[in-house]
C-alpha positions in Angstrom: 152.0 196.1 158.3 150.2 195.0 161.5 146.9 195.0 159.8 148.3 192.9 157.0 149.7 190.4 159.5 146.4 190.2 161.2 144.6 189.5 158.0 147.2 186.9 156.9 147.2 185.1 160.3 143.4 185.4 160.4 143.3 186.7 163.9 141.0 189.3 165.3 143.3 191.9 166.9 146.8 193.0 167.5 146.7 191.4 170.9 145.7 188.1 169.4 148.5 188.4 166.8 151.0 189.1 169.6 149.8 186.1 171.6 150.1 183.8 168.6 153.7 185.1 167.9 154.7 184.6 171.5 153.3 181.1 171.6 155.1 180.1 168.4 158.4 181.5 169.6 157.9 180.1 173.1 158.4 176.4 172.1 161.8 177.0 170.4 162.7 179.1 173.4 161.8 176.1 175.6 164.1 173.8 173.6 166.9 176.3 173.7 166.5 176.7 177.5 166.5 172.9 178.0 169.6 172.5 175.9 171.6 175.2 177.6 170.3 174.2 180.3 168.7 177.2 182.2 165.9 176.7 184.7 165.0 180.5 184.8 164.9 180.7 181.0 162.8 177.6 180.8 160.4 178.8 183.5 160.0 182.2 181.6 159.3 180.4 178.3 156.9 178.1 180.1 154.9 181.0 181.5 154.7 182.6 178.0 153.4 179.4 176.3 150.9 178.7 179.1 149.5 182.3 179.0 149.5 182.7 175.2 147.9 179.4 174.7 145.2 180.1 177.2 144.5 183.5 175.8 144.1 182.2 172.2 141.7 179.5 173.4 139.6 182.1 175.2 139.5 184.2 172.0 138.5 181.0 170.0 141.4 181.9 167.7 141.4 180.6 164.1 145.1 179.8 164.6 144.3 177.4 167.4 141.8 175.5 165.2 144.4 175.3 162.4 147.1 173.9 164.7 144.9 171.0 165.6 144.6 170.2 161.9 148.4 169.9 161.5 149.0 167.6 164.5 149.9 170.4 166.8 146.7 170.4 168.8 146.4 171.2 172.5 147.4 167.8 173.9 150.5 167.7 171.6 151.6 171.2 172.8 151.4 170.2 176.4 153.2 166.9 175.7 156.0 168.8 173.9 156.5 171.1 176.9 156.6 168.1 179.3 159.1 166.3 177.1 161.3 169.4 177.0 161.1 169.6 180.8 162.4 166.0 180.9 165.2 167.0 178.5 166.1 169.9 180.8 166.4 167.5 183.7 168.6 165.2 181.7 170.8 168.1 180.6 171.2 169.1 184.2 172.7 165.6 185.0 169.6 164.6 186.9 168.8 161.5 184.8 169.9 159.3 187.7 168.0 161.4 190.2 164.7 160.3 191.7 162.9 163.4 190.4 163.8 162.4 186.8 162.0 159.1 187.2 159.2 160.8 189.1 158.7 163.2 186.2 158.5 160.4 183.7 156.1 158.4 185.8 154.0 161.5 186.5 153.5 162.4 182.9 152.8 158.8 181.8 150.2 158.5 184.6 148.8 162.0 183.8 148.3 161.0 180.2 146.8 157.8 181.3 144.1 159.9 183.0 143.3 161.7 179.7 141.6 158.7 178.1 139.0 158.1 180.9 138.5 161.8 181.3 137.8 162.3 177.6 135.6 159.2 177.4 133.5 160.3 180.3 133.1 163.8 179.0 132.1 162.5 175.6 129.7 160.1 177.1 128.0 162.7 179.3 127.6 165.1 176.3 126.2 162.3 174.1 123.7 161.1 176.7 122.5 164.7 177.3 122.2 165.4 173.6 118.5 165.6 172.9 116.9 164.2 169.7 115.0 167.5 169.7 115.7 170.7 171.5 113.0 173.2 172.4 112.2 176.7 173.6 108.8 177.7 175.1 107.7 174.1 175.1 106.9 172.8 178.6 108.6 169.4 178.4 109.7 169.6 182.0 106.2 168.9 183.1 106.0 165.7 181.0 109.4 164.1 181.5 112.3 164.3 184.0 115.2 166.1 182.6 118.0 166.3 185.2 120.2 169.3 185.8 123.4 169.6 183.7 126.7 168.9 185.4 128.2 172.0 187.0 129.2 174.4 184.3 132.9 174.3 185.4 133.2 170.6 184.9 132.4 170.4 181.2 133.2 173.9 179.9 136.6 173.7 178.2 137.1 170.4 180.0 140.1 169.2 177.9 142.0 172.5 178.5 141.3 172.4 182.2 142.4 168.8 182.6 145.7 169.4 180.7 146.4 172.5 182.8 146.5 170.4 185.9 150.1 169.5 184.9 151.1 173.0 186.0 151.6 171.9 189.6 154.0 169.1 188.5 155.9 171.4 186.1 156.3 174.1 188.8 157.4 171.6 191.4 160.0 170.0 189.1 161.4 173.3 188.1 161.8 174.4 191.7 163.4 171.0 192.6 165.8 171.3 189.6 166.9 174.8 190.7 167.2 174.0 194.4 168.4 170.4 194.0 165.7 169.1 196.3 163.1 166.5 195.5 160.4 167.8 197.9 158.8 170.4 195.7 158.8 168.0 192.7 156.9 165.2 194.5 154.5 167.7 196.1 153.7 169.0 192.6 153.5 165.5 191.1 151.1 164.4 193.9 148.8 167.5 193.5 148.7 167.0 189.7 147.8 163.3 189.8 145.4 163.8 192.7 143.4 166.6 191.0 143.4 164.7 187.7 141.9 161.6 189.4 139.5 163.8 191.3 138.3 165.4 188.1 137.5 162.0 186.5 135.8 160.8 189.7 133.7 164.0 189.9 132.3 163.4 186.4 131.4 159.7 186.9 127.9 160.3 188.6 126.7 162.1 185.5 126.9 159.0 183.2 124.3 156.9 184.8 120.9 156.7 186.6 118.9 159.8 187.3 121.6 162.1 186.2 120.9 161.4 182.5 117.9 162.4 180.4 115.3 159.9 179.2 115.8 157.9 176.1 115.2 159.6 172.7 111.9 157.6 172.3 110.6 158.9 175.6 111.6 162.5 174.7 110.0 162.3 171.2 106.8 160.9 172.7 106.7 163.8 175.2 107.1 166.2 172.3 104.2 164.6 170.4 102.1 164.8 173.6 102.8 168.5 173.7 102.0 168.9 170.0 98.7 167.0 170.4 97.8 169.3 173.3 99.0 172.6 171.7 97.8 171.8 168.2 100.0 174.2 166.1 98.3 175.6 163.0 101.0 177.6 161.3 104.6 176.4 161.2 107.7 178.5 160.2 110.3 175.9 159.0 113.9 176.9 158.7 117.3 175.3 157.9 120.6 177.0 157.4 124.1 177.8 158.7 124.9 179.9 161.8 125.3 183.0 159.7 121.9 182.7 158.2 120.0 182.9 161.5 119.0 186.4 160.7 116.7 185.0 158.0 114.5 183.3 160.5 114.9 185.9 163.2 113.2 188.5 160.9 110.0 186.4 160.9 109.7 185.7 164.7 107.7 188.8 165.5 105.4 188.1 162.6 104.9 184.6 164.0 104.0 186.0 167.4 101.3 188.2 165.8 99.5 185.5 163.9 95.9 184.8 164.6 96.6 181.1 164.5 98.7 179.0 166.8 102.4 179.4 165.6 105.3 177.0 165.8 108.9 177.7 164.7 110.5 174.5 163.4 114.3 174.5 163.1 116.6 171.9 161.6 120.0 172.9 163.0 121.1 173.3 166.7 123.4 176.1 165.7 120.3 178.1 164.5 118.6 177.5 167.8 121.7 178.8 169.6 121.6 182.0 167.5 117.8 182.5 167.6 116.5 185.8 168.8 114.3 185.9 171.9 110.7 185.0 171.1 107.4 184.1 172.7 106.6 181.6 170.0 107.2 177.9 170.7 110.3 176.6 169.0 111.3 173.0 168.2 114.6 172.1 166.8 114.6 168.7 165.0 118.0 167.9 163.4 117.0 164.4 162.3 114.9 164.0 159.2 113.4 160.8 160.4 112.4 162.3 163.7 110.7 165.2 161.9 108.8 162.9 159.5 107.5 160.9 162.4 106.4 163.9 164.4 102.7 164.6 164.9 102.0 167.7 162.9 98.5 166.7 161.9 97.0 169.9 163.2 99.2 172.1 161.0 97.5 173.6 158.0 100.1 176.1 156.7 103.9 175.8 156.6 106.0 178.8 155.9 109.6 178.6 154.5 112.1 181.5 154.7 114.8 179.9 152.6 115.2 177.4 149.7 117.2 174.6 151.3 117.4 170.8 150.8 116.1 169.9 154.3 112.7 171.5 153.4 111.8 168.3 151.7 111.2 166.6 155.1 108.2 168.8 155.7 107.2 169.5 152.0 106.4 165.8 151.7 103.4 166.2 154.1 100.2 166.7 152.0 97.9 167.7 154.9 99.3 171.2 155.1 99.9 173.9 152.4 103.4 175.0 151.8 104.4 178.7 151.3 107.7 180.3 150.3 107.9 183.7 152.1 111.7 184.3 151.7 113.8 186.5 153.8 113.7 189.8 151.9 112.4 191.5 148.8 114.9 192.3 146.1 115.7 192.1 142.3 118.4 189.5 142.9 118.1 186.2 141.0 117.6 184.4 144.4 114.2 186.1 144.7 112.9 184.1 141.7 114.5 180.7 142.3 113.0 178.0 140.2 112.8 175.8 143.3 109.9 178.0 144.3 107.7 175.7 142.1 107.6 173.1 144.9 105.5 175.3 147.1 101.7 175.6 147.0 102.0 179.4 147.1 104.7 182.1 146.9 104.0 185.2 149.0 105.5 188.5 147.9 105.5 191.9 149.4 103.8 193.6 146.5 103.0 193.6 142.8 106.7 193.8 142.0 107.4 190.3 143.3 104.6 188.9 141.2 105.9 190.5 138.1 109.4 189.2 138.8 108.2 185.7 138.6 106.3 186.4 135.4 109.4 187.9 133.8 111.7 185.2 135.0 109.4 182.4 133.7 110.6 179.8 136.1 107.4 177.9 136.4 105.6 179.6 139.3 102.0 180.3 138.2 100.5 183.7 138.8 97.6 182.1 140.6 99.9 180.8 143.2 101.4 184.2 144.1 99.9 186.2 147.0 100.8 189.7 147.9 101.0 190.1 151.7 103.3 193.1 152.3 106.3 193.0 154.6 105.2 192.8 158.3 108.8 193.4 159.4 108.7 196.9 158.0 106.2 198.2 160.5 109.0 199.8 162.7 110.3 201.9 159.8 109.1 205.6 160.2 107.9 207.7 157.3 110.2 210.7 156.5 109.1 214.1 157.6 112.2 216.0 156.4 115.4 217.0 158.2 114.5 218.4 161.6 115.4 222.1 161.9 118.8 222.7 163.4 120.2 219.3 162.5 122.5 218.4 159.7 121.3 215.6 157.3 122.4 212.0 158.0 123.2 209.7 155.1 123.4 206.0 155.7 125.8 204.0 153.5 124.7 200.3 153.7 126.4 198.3 151.0 125.6 194.6 150.5 128.3 192.0 150.5 130.4 190.6 147.6 128.3 187.4 147.1 129.5 183.9 146.2 130.4 184.6 142.6 132.6 187.7 143.1 130.5 189.6 140.5 131.7 193.3 140.8 128.1 194.3 140.4 127.1 192.7 143.7 128.6 195.4 146.0 129.6 199.0 145.6 132.4 198.6 148.1 134.9 197.2 145.7 134.8 199.9 143.0 132.8 202.8 144.5 132.9 202.5 148.3 135.8 204.9 148.9 134.5 207.4 146.4 131.1 207.4 148.0 132.3 207.9 151.5 134.9 210.5 150.6 132.3 212.7 148.8 129.9 212.4 151.6 132.5 213.3 154.2 133.5 216.4 152.1 130.0 217.5 151.4 129.3 221.2 151.8 127.0 221.9 153.6 128.1 219.0 155.7 126.3 215.8 156.4 126.7 213.0 158.9 127.8 209.6 157.6 126.7 206.3 159.1 128.4 203.2 157.6 126.7 199.9 158.2 128.3 197.0 156.2 126.6 193.7 155.5 127.7 191.1 158.2 129.0 188.8 155.4 131.3 191.5 154.0 134.8 190.1 153.3 133.9 186.4 154.0 134.5 185.4 150.4 136.6 188.2 148.8 139.7 189.5 150.4 139.4 192.6 148.2 136.0 193.3 149.7 137.4 192.9 153.2 140.2 195.3 152.3 137.7 197.9 150.8 135.6 197.6 154.0 138.6 198.4 156.2 139.5 201.4 154.1 136.0 202.8 154.3 136.0 202.2 158.0 139.3 204.0 158.4 137.9 207.0 156.4 134.8 207.3 158.6 136.6 206.9 161.9 139.3 209.4 160.9 136.6 211.9 159.9 134.8 211.3 163.2 137.9 212.3 165.1 138.4 215.4 163.0 134.7 216.4 163.4 135.0 216.0 167.2 137.5 218.9 167.3 135.6 221.1 164.8 134.1 224.1 166.6 131.0 224.1 164.3 129.9 220.8 165.9 129.5 221.3 169.6 128.1 218.3 171.5 125.5 218.6 174.3 128.0 217.1 176.8 125.5 216.8 179.6 122.9 214.9 177.4 125.5 212.6 176.0 127.0 211.8 179.4 123.5 211.0 180.7 122.8 208.9 177.7 126.0 206.9 178.2 125.0 206.3 181.8 121.6 205.2 180.7 123.2 202.8 178.2 125.2 201.2 180.9 122.2 200.9 183.2 120.0 199.5 180.5 122.6 197.0 179.3 123.1 195.8 182.9 119.4 195.3 183.4 119.0 193.5 180.1 121.9 191.2 181.0 120.3 190.6 184.4 116.9 189.7 182.8 118.6 187.6 180.2 120.4 185.5 182.7 123.8 187.1 182.3 126.2 187.1 179.3 125.6 183.5 178.5 123.3 180.7 179.6 125.4 178.0 181.2 123.0 175.2 180.9 123.4 172.5 178.3 121.0 171.6 175.6 118.9 169.3 177.8 118.6 171.8 180.6 117.8 174.7 178.3 115.1 172.6 176.7 113.6 171.9 180.1 113.8 175.5 181.4 113.6 177.5 178.1 110.1 178.8 178.6 109.9 182.5 178.2 108.9 184.7 181.1 106.4 187.0 179.5 107.0 189.8 182.0 110.7 189.7 181.5 110.3 189.4 177.7 108.1 192.5 177.6 110.5 194.4 179.9 113.4 193.5 177.7 111.5 194.7 174.6 110.8 198.0 176.3 114.5 198.3 177.5 115.8 197.7 174.0 113.7 200.6 172.7 115.1 202.7 175.5 118.6 201.5 174.6 118.1 202.6 171.0 117.1 206.1 172.0 119.9 206.4 174.5 122.4 205.1 171.9 121.6 207.7 169.3 121.6 210.5 172.0 125.0 209.3 173.2 126.6 209.6 169.7 125.0 213.0 169.0 123.4 214.2 165.7 126.6 215.0 163.8 129.1 212.3 164.7 130.2 210.0 161.8 129.8 206.4 162.9 130.7 202.9 161.8 127.9 200.6 162.9 128.7 196.9 163.1 127.1 194.0 165.0 123.5 193.4 165.8 122.8 196.7 167.6 121.6 199.2 166.6 119.5 197.4 164.1 119.4 198.3 160.4 115.8 199.7 160.7 117.0 201.9 163.6 119.6 203.3 161.3 116.9 203.9 158.7 114.9 205.9 161.2 117.8 208.3 162.1 118.9 208.7 158.5 117.5 211.2 155.9 118.9 209.3 152.9 120.7 206.1 152.0 123.3 204.8 149.5 123.2 201.1 148.9 123.3 198.3 146.3 120.8 195.9 144.8 119.5 194.0 147.8 116.5 193.8 150.0 117.9 196.7 152.0 116.9 199.0 149.2 113.3 197.7 149.1 113.0 198.0 152.8 114.3 201.5 152.9 111.7 202.6 150.3 109.1 202.0 153.0 110.4 205.2 154.7 109.8 207.4 151.6 113.2 208.9 152.0 115.6 209.7 149.1 118.1 207.0 148.2 120.8 206.2 145.8 122.0 202.9 144.3 125.4 202.2 142.7 125.6 200.8 139.2 128.9 199.1 139.9 128.5 196.8 136.9 128.3 199.8 134.6 125.0 198.8 132.9 124.0 202.4 132.3 121.1 204.2 134.0 118.3 203.0 131.7 119.4 199.4 131.6 120.1 199.4 135.3 116.6 200.6 136.0 115.1 198.2 133.5 116.7 195.2 135.2 116.2 196.3 138.8 112.7 197.5 139.9 113.8 198.9 143.2 116.0 201.5 141.7 113.4 203.2 139.5 113.0 206.0 142.0 116.7 206.2 143.0 119.6 208.4 142.1 121.8 206.1 140.1 125.5 206.4 141.0 128.5 205.6 138.8 131.6 204.1 140.5 133.0 207.7 140.8 129.9 208.7 142.7 129.7 212.1 141.0 125.9 212.0 141.1 125.7 212.2 144.9 124.9 215.9 144.7 121.4 215.0 143.3 120.8 212.9 146.4 121.9 215.5 148.8 119.9 218.2 147.0 116.7 216.1 147.5 117.5 215.8 151.2 118.1 219.5 151.7 115.2 220.8 149.6 112.4 218.1 149.8 109.9 220.4 148.0 112.1 220.4 144.9 112.7 216.7 145.0 111.9 215.4 141.5 111.5 211.8 142.6 109.2 212.2 145.6 106.1 211.0 143.7 108.0 208.2 142.0 109.0 206.9 145.4 105.4 206.8 146.6 104.3 204.9 143.6 107.3 202.5 143.8 106.7 201.9 147.5 103.2 200.6 146.8 104.4 198.6 143.8 107.2 196.9 145.8 105.7 196.6 149.3 101.9 196.8 148.8 99.4 199.3 150.1 99.6 200.8 153.5 96.0 199.7 154.3 95.1 197.1 155.4 98.4 196.8 157.3 100.8 194.2 156.3 100.2 192.0 159.3 96.5 192.1 158.5 97.2 191.0 154.9 99.5 188.3 156.2 97.0 186.9 158.6 94.3 186.9 155.9 96.6 185.0 153.6 97.3 182.4 156.3 93.5 182.1 157.0 92.7 181.7 153.3 95.4 179.0 152.7 94.4 177.2 155.9 90.9 177.0 154.5 92.2 175.5 151.3 94.3 173.0 153.3 91.3 172.0 155.4 89.1 171.7 152.3 91.6 169.3 150.7 91.9 167.2 153.8 88.1 166.9 154.3 87.7 166.0 150.6 90.4 163.3 151.0 88.7 161.9 154.1 85.3 161.7 152.4 86.8 160.1 149.3 88.6 157.5 151.5 85.4 156.8 153.5 83.2 156.3 150.4 85.9 154.6 148.4 85.3 157.2 145.7 88.2 158.7 143.8 86.3 161.8 142.8 88.0 165.2 143.4 87.6 166.9 146.7 84.9 169.6 146.9 85.6 173.2 146.3 86.2 175.6 149.1 82.8 177.2 148.6 81.1 173.8 148.8 82.9 172.9 151.9 82.0 176.2 153.6 78.3 175.7 152.8 78.6 172.1 154.2 80.5 173.0 157.3 80.4 176.7 158.2 82.4 176.2 161.4 85.7 175.4 159.5 88.3 178.1 159.3 
């Protein structure tokens, strides 16, 4: 029942649900206490509403956001409590008393302070909002960007200002109970003094040297940096907060380019969720600002998603534009007709080329280049289950998608069956369950199925912990947990704590990576991964959510995987390990394989998951695995050859396209200089004329 209430209320935990219930009940209790009247009851209800409200704000509760939409926002809730306090005073026959008039005057004056406070806070934030925000771009050496106001002044400023009424409320309640005006006027004085002081403390930050330069000056400084740095290859990305992973997966590749890289973002929320990187990053929310930016040195632009804002860069003819996507799968999104707008489409292997040919969406075969998947380098090739360890099977279903097609995810129709059979396998296996981060965001049924699978895995983990067949190396696990705490503390220290407290302007000024720290964090994250898996042992069932451990880390500790049609399957094939894919749409084995290239070397599961035995047999006896050779062939077809390495292939593709871009530009310049409209020379002709280019 509690879980149902949590889902209906859209809160994150039982504690959050309890706080919401207490806050909702607190206001009727305040009214009842005022009408009785009872100062102790009113004081108790006041404490409940203050504490519950504060807790829900700290949790960023969905309920709090909804209340503001139905005219029950933060200011209104505080005002209601104050009005009920005045009602309490009136019911206690204090309407002719000095504290009654003092309370009214105090709350009117206090609300009079809200307007200048809100105006000043808004003005500060607007004036410190940059037309562009950057990381690893040294703007601080070019323009003066002042420090942000102290974190405590602006963080949750409205909530802090409103809570200053607490002194007046406490003083009035004490005076009402003791029939003495002293406490009331002390509280009123403190509230009004602190409120005024808060506004005064903010005023210096709205003028003079406390505010950043004008947008024109900032944009000129960015252009100066671009002119000096001369980026050659740009990764352009736009999307929602939840899509940040699509650009994050390409950051390491950008760092490994032989050309000078630049990451170009279109939304501030993506910058806030961007993974750490050494590559320079510029976030340009405004289309006009981007179109006016000096990107004349760029020869290749890469796009990880098909979105409308790409047009602001696609319009630039002096660079070549490439769709690289954010995964390799047989989903329709992998052959979007929008791909025609790019000069080239880069796929991992031959399979991607063939998909476009079959889809016939207008992408020419000559415009497709196979570059492998540089991101897959961390995936280790399978060497079989180590002796003395039980096999580990990863269940990594994809999410339900936007159209609620039952074939999108196995969770809805097969999830419980898959997990139950794996948990009951004999000989036993370990189950890792890593759901897609979007699971349940569209379909309530998918969210429910996810919770059921989670409950199954967690219950089995508890049962296994008491099974005498599975004895943990207590000393090793204890040491690993201590290592985890040490590593996390060090990473937090190197990263500047749990959260950077500077605003956008300050982070733009100071957001230049410290390479020594960056490299140490990378090393520590590898150590964290090793310590994590040691801390959970080799037999403990586990639900893995959140960013860490990463999906590829789960690949490396697993011996097989069960998944759905998504890029996860194509990526897992890089390991050479056995895998199974669920035909949730009931297409049948042959049709399922015909439609989905990535499953041609998989065990195909029905929704009842009765075929799981084939997968487990392949794990336990690799020499008798009938699909081992098929997986090798499919791996090359989907992901390209192992040699040259994918990053070498990728760099070659960038170099070749940059040459085409340079050839086109030189041709245009020559044509313009001579007034001749003839076509630009070929790449070969340009090379012979100017061998230094490229």
